N, C-alpha and C positions, 0 to 999 in steps of 0.2 A: 049237715054235711058229714058229721061224725056220729056214728051209731053207738051211743053210750046210754046206759050200760050195755055191754055186749050180751047177747043171749046166752043162757045156760041150757044146754040141750041134753036131755036124758037119753041114754043109749041102752038098747036091749040086745043081748047076745047070749048064746048057749053057754059059753064059758063063764060069763058073769052070773047067769042064773045058777049054774052048777055050784058056785061058791057063795051064793046069796049076796053078791056084791051089787050095790047101786052105783052106777058110774055116770057122771055128768061131764060134758065137755064145755068149757068156758070158751065161747066162740069169738075170741078177740080177732080172729081172721076176718070177721065181718064188720069191724069198726069202720074201715074205709078201704076202697079198692087198692090204694097205693100206700097210704100211711096206716098200715094194718098191724094187728097183733101187738107184740110188746114194743114195737117201734114208736107207735103213738104214745104209749105209756112213758117211754123213756124221753121222748122229745117234749112232751107237754110242758113241764116246768122249766126245761132249758129254754124253750121258745119264750116263755113268760119272762124269764130272767133276761134274755136278750132284749126283749121289748122294754123292760124296766130300765136297762142300761142304755137304752136308745141306740142299740147296735142295729146296723142295717145289713150286715154280712154274716154268714155262717161259714165256718171252715171246719171240715171234718175229714176223716180218714177211713179207708177200707180197701178190701180186695176187689177184683174185677167183677165179682158176682154178688157183692155185698147187699143184703137187704137194707142195711142201715143207710148206705149211700143212696139207694133208690128212694127210700122213705124221706130222707132229709131233703132231697131235691124236690119232691112233691110238696113237703111241708113248707119249704121255702117259697115255692110259688104260691101256695095257698095263703100264707101269712105275710107275703110281701118282703121277703129277704132275698138278697143276692146270695147265691150258694157256690161254694168251692169244694170240690172233692179231691183229696189227695189219694191217688190210686196206686196201690202196691203193684209194681211191675209195668211192663210195656203196654201201651194202648194199641191193641191190634185192630186194624181196619179191615172190613167194616166192624163197627163196635158190636159187642154182644148185646143181647136183649136188655140186660140190666143197665149197662152204661148208656145204651141208646135211649132208654127210658129216662135216665137221669139227665141226659143232655137235652132231651125234649122238654123237660121241666125247667130248663134254664140253668142247670148246674154247669159251671166251668170245670172241666176235668184236668187235673195236673198229674202227670205220670212221674213216678219216682222209682228208680230201680230198687229191687228187693233188699239189697245189702244196705243201701243208704236208708231205706225206710225203717229197717229194723234197728240200725245203729243210731239214727239221728232223729227219731220221731218227735221228741220233745223240742229239739232245736228247730225242726222244720216249721213248726207253728210260728215261732218267733221270727224266723227268717222270711217266711212267706208274707207275714203281715207287714214287713218293711216294703215289700213289693206291691201288695194288694191294698194296703190300708188296714186299719183296725178291724178285727173280726171277733165274733163270739165263737170260741173254739169248743167243739164237741168231740170227745174222744172216740176212738174206733169202737164200733158197736154201740155207741151212745151211753155207755155205762159210767155213771158218776153218782154222787149223792142225790142230785135232783132226779136222776133216772130211778133210783131206788125209791124215792118218795112217790113217784108216779106209779110204779109197779106195786107198791104196798096197797094201793087203792083197789086192786083186784080182790083182796080179802074182804074188804067192806062190801063190795058189790055182791060177791058170792054169798056172804052172810044174809044180806037182804033178800036175795033170790031164793034162799033156802029157809025163808021165814024165821030169820034170827038165829039159825044154827050154822055151825061150821062142819064140814065133812071130817072124817077121820084122817084122810090123807089128801094132800095136794100133790100133783106131779107136773113137772115142767122140764122142757129142754133147756140147754145152756150153751152159750158161746163165749160171752165175756163176763157173765156172772151177775149183771145188774138186775135182771128179772128175778132170779133166785133170791138174791139179797133182799129185794123188795118184798117178796112173799114171806121170807123169814121174819123181817121186821114187822110186817103187817099181822102175822100170826101171833107173834110174841108168845110162843110156846103153847098155843091153843090147839094146834093140830100138827101132824108130822108132814114134812115136805120131803119128797123124793126128787132128786135132781138128776137128770139124764144128760150128761155132757156130750156134745157132738165131737169133741176133741179127745185125743188120746192122752192119758196121764192124769195124775191127781192134783196138778198144780192149781186147778180151779178152786179147790177147797180153800187154799190160802187167799185167793183173789176174792172169793165170796165173803170170807170172814173179814177181809180188809174193808170191803165196801159196806158191810154191816156196821163195823166199828166206826168208820168215817161218817156214817149216816146217823147213828143213834148212840154211839159210845157204849155199846153193850155186846156181849157174846151170847149166842144161843146154841143149844145143842139138839134142837128138835128137827134136824134135817140130816139127810143122808145123800152122799154122792154115789150114784149107781154107775160105776165106771167101766162096766163090761158090755155095754150095748152100743158102742160107737162104730162098730163094723170096720175097725182098723184105723180110725182117725177122721179128722175133718175132711170132708168131701169124698171119703172112701165109701164104697157101697159094693153090694153083690146082688145077684139075681134073687136071692131069698128076700132081701129087703124090697126090691122092686116089685116082686110078686105080692108081698104083704101090702104095699101101698096101693097097688091096683085092686087087690081084693077088698081092702078097706073101703075104697071109693065105691066099688060095686055093691057092697053090703050096706053102707051107711050114707052114701052120697055126700061124703065129706072129703074134701081134697086135703092131702098132706104132702109134704115135700121130702126129698131124699136126704137133705142135709141136717135138718133139725127135727121137725115133727114126725117124720116117718120113723126115725130111730126112737123117738119118744114113745109113740104108740106101740111100736114093736116091743120096746122094753117093758112097758106097762103090762101088755098081754103076757109076756114071758114071765114077769114077776108074779102075775096071778097064777099062771100054770105051776110055778115052783112053790106056791103057797107062802109067798113073802108079803102078802096082804092078809090081814085077818078075815076069815070068812064072816059074812054079814056086815062088812064095813061099807062106808060110803067114800067114794073117791071122786075128786074133781081134777080133770086133766086140762091144763091150760093150752089152748091152741094159739101159738104165738105168731101165726101168719107165715110169712116167707114164701108165699105161693108164686111170687114173681120170678123166683129162681128156677121154676120148673121149665120155662121156655129155654133158658140157657143150658140147663141140664140135658134136655132133649136135643138141643143143637150140638152139644159136644159129644154125646154118647149114642145118638140115634133115638128114634121115637120109642123109647122104652116105657115111658109113662103114658097111660091112656088119658091123662088129664089135659087134653089139648084145648079145653075151653076155658082155661084159667085166664083171668084178666091180667094184662101186663101194662 
């Protein structure tokens, strides 16, 4: 049911050849149609912990287009958990493709206004469990120490797929920091990680460091936050990004999304053009999935993305 280890795909391109760069894409988007990318990595040990604690309900949080909400709903159905999703903001009917998918997978959606969501998230979990019964609580985006443990396994898989070697660079998109923290701990200073946040601001640096410390009790300095490729912030975009995503699909037949991986690959290509990777180096870019969000993006902004055959 789950395609692991996910494939490592070699990419050929004129820009890469010009700089003598070998680039591979770790196709975590192919792990599962709905529990794909970093979402399965983050959920894996959380689901195991929930089972060990004999919990039967999962309670988690997210926005109206959250990849994590969709994946948790699908994972709950697959592994026999009742799922509850606390959604930031009003539930507008008809539901968007993300929330419709979550509901179809059996998730009960709970709407909380944005102000309350921001101010009382910690208390919400406690209060809701008084109403719903005891739940295993997974944070927004799924990022905690168990998520870091799951994402660290990407490094082991890549090493095995490259015949025992590690690339010079790993590259990954970032929303809540769990996947980046996992890669850092898995690498343990053996390669450089470049992190491309989807959000504006450098606050994620502190969050990634916190997750690393909580997971392994160490600090690492072999990673960089590339904070100028976010196109204005979370969910922000322009037609330059949309054209890049469509061209990327036409060239490589690989689908990427406008919130996370589109900005990641745009940023990687931009960094290569600017000479910020050493010529002759090997790069592995992690495809963290998120393709379910394309349907919602096209619904909101028009059919800008030609990737209309994405599974939802």
